[in-house]
C-alpha positions in Angstrom: 12.4 21.5 41.2 10.6 19.7 38.4 6.9 20.2 38.7 5.9 17.7 36.1 3.4 15.1 37.3 2.8 11.6 35.8 -0.5 12.9 34.4 1.4 15.6 32.5 3.8 13.1 31.0 1.0 10.8 29.9 -0.9 13.7 28.4 2.2 14.6 26.4 2.5 11.0 25.3 -1.2 11.0 24.3 -0.9 14.1 22.2 2.4 13.0 20.7 0.9 9.7 19.7 -2.0 11.5 18.0 0.5 13.6 16.0 2.6 10.6 15.1 -0.3 8.3 14.2 -2.4 10.8 12.3 -0.2 13.7 11.2 0.8 12.3 7.8 -2.8 11.4 7.0 -3.6 15.1 6.7 -1.1 15.3 3.8 -2.5 12.3 2.0 -5.0 14.3 -0.2 -2.0 16.2 -1.6 0.2 13.0 -1.8 -2.6 11.2 -3.6 -3.2 14.0 -6.1 0.5 14.3 -6.9 1.0 10.5 -7.1 -2.0 10.2 -9.4 -0.1 12.3 -12.0 2.8 9.9 -12.1 3.0 7.1 -14.7 0.6 4.3 -13.5 3.5 1.8 -13.1 5.3 4.1 -10.7 2.3 4.8 -8.4 2.5 1.5 -6.4 5.6 2.7 -4.4 3.7 5.4 -2.7 0.9 3.1 -1.8 3.3 0.6 -0.3 4.6 3.5 1.8 1.0 4.2 2.9 0.5 0.6 4.0 3.9 0.5 5.8 3.1 3.8 7.6 -0.2 2.4 8.7 1.2 -0.8 10.0 4.3 0.6 11.7 3.1 4.0 13.0 -0.7 4.5 12.9 -1.7 1.1 14.3 0.7 1.1 17.2 0.0 4.9 17.7 -3.7 4.1 18.1 -2.8 1.6 20.8 -0.7 4.3 22.7 -3.5 6.9 22.2 -6.0 4.4 23.7 -3.9 3.3 26.7 -2.8 6.9 27.5 -6.4 8.1 27.1 -7.7 5.4 29.5 -5.1 6.4 32.1 -6.0 10.1 31.7 -9.7 9.5 32.0 -9.3 7.4 35.1 -6.7 9.7 36.8 -8.8 12.8 36.2 -12.0 10.9 37.1 -13.8 11.9 33.9 -14.4 8.5 32.4 -18.1 9.0 32.9 -18.2 12.2 30.8 -19.9 12.1 27.4 -17.0 13.7 25.6 -14.7 10.9 26.8 -17.1 8.1 25.7 -17.7 9.8 22.4 -13.9 10.2 21.8 -13.3 6.6 22.6 -16.0 5.4 20.2 -14.6 7.8 17.5 -11.1 6.4 18.0 -12.4 2.8 17.5 -14.3 4.0 14.3 -11.1 5.7 13.0 -9.1 2.6 13.7 -11.7 0.4 12.1 -11.8 2.5 9.0 -8.0 2.5 8.8 -7.7 -1.2 9.1 -10.5 -2.1 6.8 -11.8 0.3 4.2 -8.6 2.4 3.8 -6.3 -0.6 4.0 -8.2 -2.5 1.3 -8.3 0.6 -0.8 -4.6 1.1 -0.5 -4.0 -2.6 -1.4 -6.3 -2.1 -4.5 -4.3 0.9 -5.5 -1.1 -1.2 -5.4 -2.7 -4.0 -7.3 -4.3 -1.9 -10.0 -1.2 0.2 -10.5 1.0 -2.9 -10.8 -1.5 -4.4 -13.2 -1.6 -1.2 -15.3 -5.4 -1.0 -14.8 -6.1 2.7 -15.1 -9.9 2.4 -14.7 -9.5 0.1 -11.6 -7.0 2.5 -10.2 -9.3 5.5 -10.7 -12.1 3.7 -8.9 -9.9 2.7 -6.0 -8.4 6.2 -5.8 -11.9 7.7 -5.6 -12.8 5.3 -2.7 -9.6 6.0 -0.8 -10.0 9.8 -1.2 -13.5 9.6 0.1 -12.7 7.5 3.1 -9.5 9.5 3.8 -11.7 12.6 4.0 -14.2 10.9 6.3 -11.4 9.7 8.5 -9.8 13.2 8.7 -13.2 14.7 9.6 -13.6 12.1 12.4 -10.1 12.9 13.7 -10.8 16.6 13.8 -14.2 16.0 15.5 -12.5 13.8 18.1 -9.8 16.5 18.8 -12.7 19.0 19.2 -14.4 16.8 21.8 -11.1 16.2 23.6 -10.3 19.9 23.8 -13.6 21.7 24.1 -15.3 19.0 26.3 -18.7 20.2 25.1 -20.8 17.9 27.3 
């Protein structure tokens, strides 16, 4: 007899959505460093991939994370716990950073590489690296709150 409950399936969906939405982001520092060594005119392709990944996987994945998280919090009756509220706020901050600062930075990387603007590319790359790091830290902190439930 299968002993899997709906809660377990939604938890699996929630965790899988986190891996799909954010997994590749953890490789971005390496991708960015390797891509920055390529000839400037060839760098835009990777940044187009970053944007496509964000639009097709990260954005929808955040929606699945949110919906599954709401279900899990309601079903387990933990929606009033501080770790749940903090995690939801952090998810919105992460989504906001991805759809604003990071997206604009990636678009600047495309534009500056296509325009052969090495100085502009370097400035945009520094910004994207910084905000990627900030986003990664927020993702790790959110995972800590969701697993350790410190409050």
